[in-house]
N, C-alpha and C positions, 0 to 999 in steps of 0.2 A: 098443239098450240104452243106459243112462246110464253114461258112463265118465268117469273123471277124466282131465284132460289129461295127456299124458306128462310135462309139467313145469308148474309153477305160473306161468301168465301173470300179468302185473300187472293186477289187477282191483280197482277201488276204487269204493265207493258213498258219495256225499256226502248227508248229511241236515242241512240248515240249520235245520229246524224240527221236531225230534224230539218225542216225547211219551211219556208213560206211557198206554197204552191200557187202558181198563177196559171190560169187556163184562158186561152183566147179561141173563140170560134170565128172563123173567117170563111168567106166564100172560096177563095183560092189565093195562095201566095204567088206573087208575080216578081221574078228577079228584078232587082234595081228599082222597084216601085214601092211606094208606101201603101200598106194594106190596112184598112180600117176593120176593127173587130166588130162583129155583130153581137157578141156577148163576151163578158169577162167575169171571172170568178177569182177570189182570193180565199184560200183555205189554209189552215194549219196542216203541214205535211210531215212525212216520215212514216215508215211502215208501222211502228208501234203506236204512234199517235192515231193513225187511221184505224188500227184495231180497237183502240180505246174509244174512238168516236162511234164505231158501230156497236160496241158493247153497250154504250150508253143508250143508243137507240133501242136496243133489245132489253133495256131495263135491268141489265146485269151490272152489279157494282164492280168497278175496276179503277185502279190507279194508273196514271200515266206519268212516267219519269223521262225527262229529257234535259239536254243542255241547251242554253241559249247564249247568243253572243251579239253584241253591238246593237245598232238601231233596228236591223231586221229582226233580231232576237226580241226586241221590245214589241214590235208588231206581232211576232209569233205569239207572245204571251197574251196580247190582247185578243187575238183570234182564238186562242185556246180557251180563254175564259168564257167565250160565247158558245163553245161546243163541248166543254168538259167541266165537271163539277169542281175538281180539285187537282189541277196539274201540279206536278212537283218539278220545278225548274232549277237547274244549277247553272249559274253564270260562268262563262269561260271567256278568254280573250279572243279577239277576232270578230268575225261577222257570220251570223247564221246564213246558210246558203238559200238561194232562190232557185226553184225549179220551175220550168215553163213547159206547158203542154199546148200545142197548137192543133186544133181540129179543123181540117179543110173539108168543108161540106160538099163541094162539088166533086172532089176526088175520093171522098170517104176515107181520108187518111188521117192518122194520128201521129204527130211528131212530138218527141220529148227531148228536152235538154236538161241535164242535171249537173250540178256543181259538186265540188269535192267536200266543202264544209271546212270549218275552222279546226285547227289543231287542238287536241285536248291534252292537257298536262296530266301527269301521273296522279297528282293530288286531286284534280277535278274528277278524273276517272274513278278514283277510289270513293270520292264523296257520292257521286250519282249512283254508282253500282251498289254501294252499301244502303243507300236510301231504297233502291229498288228491291234489294234482298230483304230488307226489313218489312217492306210492304207486301211482298209475295210470300212471306214466311209460312210454310206449311200448306200453301195453296198452289196457284198456277203462276209461274214466272214466264213471261213471253219475251223472248229476245229475237229481234227481227230487223232486217234491213242492212244497209251498208254501214261501214264505220269510217270516221274521218281520219286524217293523218294523226299519227301518234298513238293509235290504238292497235294492239297486237292482234294478229289473225286468229289466235287461239282463245280470244276473249269469250266467245260463246260456249266453248267447251269448259272453260274454267267456271263460268257462271252456272252452267248446267250442273256441275259437281256441287256447287254451293247451294243451289236451289233444292236439289234432291237429297243432299245430306241433311237438310233441315226438314225433310218430310214432304217436300213439295213436288210438283211436276213441271218439268221444263219443256217449253214449246219453242222450237227453233225454226225460223223461216228465213233462210238466207241462201246465198249461192256461192259457188267457187270455194276458196280455201276456208272461208268462215264456216260453211256447212260441213265440208269434208273433215275439218279438224274437230268438229263437235260430235261427229258420229260415234267415235270411240268412247265418248262419255255417256252414251246411252240415254239420250233425252226421251221424254215421254212421247213426244210427237214431233215429227218434221213434216214440212209441206213443200217439197220441191215440185216444180212443174216437170213436164215430160222431158224437156230439153235439159234441165238441171240434173235430173236423174240420169240421163244418158251421159252427161259429163262425169258424174260420180262413178259410174260403172265402166266408163271408157268404151262404150259401144252404142250403136244406133238401136232404138227401140221401136220397130215398125208396127208391132201388134200389141193389143192389150195384154195378151198372154206374156209377152216379153217384159212389159212394164210390171205386171204382177210378180213375175219370177224375180226381177231385180229388187223389188220392194220386199219380197220375202227373204232375200239375201240380207238386206239391212235389218230385218227382224232377227235373223240369226246372229247378227252382230250386237244385238241388245236394244235396238230402238223398239219401243212398244207399239207405236202406231206410225204408219207412213201414209200420208195423204198425198196423192199425186194429182195435181190439177191438170186438166186436159183441155182448157179453153172452152170453146163452144160445145165440146163433147161432154163436159161435166167434170167428174173427178172419181178417182179410185181411193178406197181406204182399205189398207191391209193391217190387220191386228190379230191379237190372240183368238178372237171369236171367229175369224175368217176374213174373206175378202168381199168387198161390196163395191158396186159401181153405181153412181148416181148420174143419170142423164139430165143435162141442163134443160130447163124449159125454154121454149122459143120466145125470145124477147128482141126488141129492137135495140141494138147496141149503140149507145151514144158516145161512150168513153170507157176504156178499160182501166183507167187510173184508179187504183185502190180496190180493184175487184179481188185480187189475191188476198189482200189484207182483210177484206170483208169476209172471205171464206174462213180465214183463221179465226176471226171473231165468232163466227157461227159455230165452228168446231169447239172452241173453248166454252162458249155459252152452253152448248149441248152437253159436254162432259161435266161442266160445273153444275148443271141441273140434273145430273144423274141419268141422262138419256142413254139408251142403247147406242153403241157406236154407229150403227146404220142411220139412226135418227139424228145424231150429231152431224153426220155427213150430209144428210138431207138439209139440215139447217144451214150448214156451211155453203152448200151449192145455191140455196135460195138467197143467201146474203150476197154472194158473189154476183149472181144474176141481177139482183135488185140494184146493185151498184152500177153494173154495166148499163143500166137503163138511164142513169143520171147524166146530166151535162157536165163536161169538164172534170173538175176535182170534187164534185159533190159525191156523197156516199149514199148508201141504201136508206130508204125510209122504212119505218116499222110496218106500215100498211102494205107496202109492196112485198116485204118479206113474208108477211102472213098470207098474202094472196099466192105467192109463188111456191110456198111450202106444199100446197096441194097439187102442184104441177110437176114437182120433181119426182121422177121415176127412179126408185132404188131397187136394185136386184142383188141377190147373192151371186158372186161371180165364180164361175168354174170354167175351165178350158172348153168343156163340152157345153155348147149353148143350151142343150136340152136339160142341163142341170141347174139353170138359172131359176131362182125362185123370186117372184115378185113380192115386194114388201110394201103393203098398202099403208097410206097415210091415215093416221087417226087423230 
């Protein structure tokens, strides 16, 4: 079952490049022709904000810290107030970005357009990151997503050091240099997808065994848990207790926006509730799958997560398939 922790642990998610996410569902785009949307959604966006939105649905106490800019930033704050209890927003110059997702129903295609975001000054960056560190003190600090102009690529590594020197656990979900530069700082958990992991190690990963091998290499570099999302195949979790694979339940996918963020939220909720890592993985996959069922930029519902939890198959992973042990849901 999904349970609230006996007390609210310090959990905070940082979003340095938030957005207003707009999604349009259309029958099909036609070049040089105006297309009418059959459905439209406006949601507060940015990876850390999405994580916090799902944690709230799981009844897990969490803070959300972000920067806001201009008129779009004002709209973002209004949207946040409808979906989060107490967002912490730091104003900056410029304009908060708008990201657009277009879902073509006839072609079953998803198109995404993202913007760069406003430049953040050193003073504003210090203000928002200090707020985030204060709110995550001794608990879970979640740093995730892209960064806008003016933010150094080693920011997540530096924040990992500060989170963990205060007795907390750093969760990093990013790609490219942001993730690569954080690895040496030994975060508690990272969540690359298969492609991002292949970029980290510089080679293709055609088999699950190769994915586990490279995740174990990251463990030897000091990362405690590595969760590798595998899309429709589910996810792998490699940690000190061993390696686990969770097969995703069969769902009708309407949109993948926010599915990875939802998985992070489930993992953090599981660890914060003191669950075994295999059960934290189960919750993460259930949350990701529940979000994939939603239209546009909508995220998982609590009822869907509860239902899907019983359908996520988790096994101990070993190269020899005869050594896989089914872990039943309780």
